[in-house]
N, C-alpha and C positions, 0 to 999 in steps of 0.2 A: 226293095223289090215293090214297085207300085203296081197293083192292079186295078182293073176298070171296075167302077162299081157294079156293073152286068157280071164280071167275073165273080166278084166277091158275092153275090147276090146267088150266081148258080152254083158255087162251091158251099155256101151255106144250106141250099137248098138240097144238095146231096147228101150232105152231111145228115140232115134234119130227117130226110126219107128215110135214109139207112138206120138211124136211130130208132125211129118208129117202127120201122121191118123188124129189126131185132127183137123189141118189145112185142110186137104181135106174134112172131114166130114162136117165142118162147111162151105164149099163152096156153092153157089147155085146150082151148076150144077153137085154137086157128083152124082155118081150112086149106091153106097153101100145101103144107106138107102132108106126107103119111104120119110123120111122127114130129111132135114138136120138139123144139131146140132146148137145150138143157136150162133151166131157168135162171139159174144164178149167174151162167157167162152171160146170158142174152141181155139180162137186166144191167149188167156193168157194161155191157158194149153199147147199151140203149144210153144209158147215162153218159158215157164219155162222148158219144157221136152228137147227144144233144148240146151237151156242154161245148163241144167243137164248134158245133153251127152257132150258136150263141156268141162264141168268142169271133170268129169268121164274120159274122153280120156285124158285129160291134165296130169291125175295122172301118164300116162303111156309113154306119149311122148309129145314133146314141144306144147307149147301153139300155135303157128302157124300152126304147122301141125293137132293138132286136130280141129282148125276153117276151116281148109281147106277140111278135111276130112268130117267135118260134113254137109259143104256147097255142097260138091261133092254128097254125099250120099242123101241128101235132094233133089238136082236137079235131080237125078235119080229115087227117089222114086215118085217125083210130074210127071214123065214121065209114070213110072209103075202103078200107081193108077188109071188114066182114062181109061187104057187099061184093067185093072183087072176089073174094072165095067163095061166095054164094053163087056169082056168075060163072066161076070156074067149074063148079060141080054141074048146074043146069046144062052146061055145055058139054062137059063130060059125059052126062047121063042122057043126052039127046038122042033120040033113034035114029 
């Protein structure tokens, strides 16, 4: 089954965002959920989804490029997720 490069990229992005979100939601200081997810299962899901994202992306680009893009996107998401949690708190507590 041949997918277009755009479809492969979108599938990889979805897997990577889901993996980073699993890791964030398992952290003790996450601000999205009232209670954090269990640490061990969320870390396993994070690793599996990030590896899946690298594998999917490596179907369209070289492996080194897929690894670099995954790490760069993950770093960006780890910066954005706490800000989104803070924004949610501010909106929820607005008068």
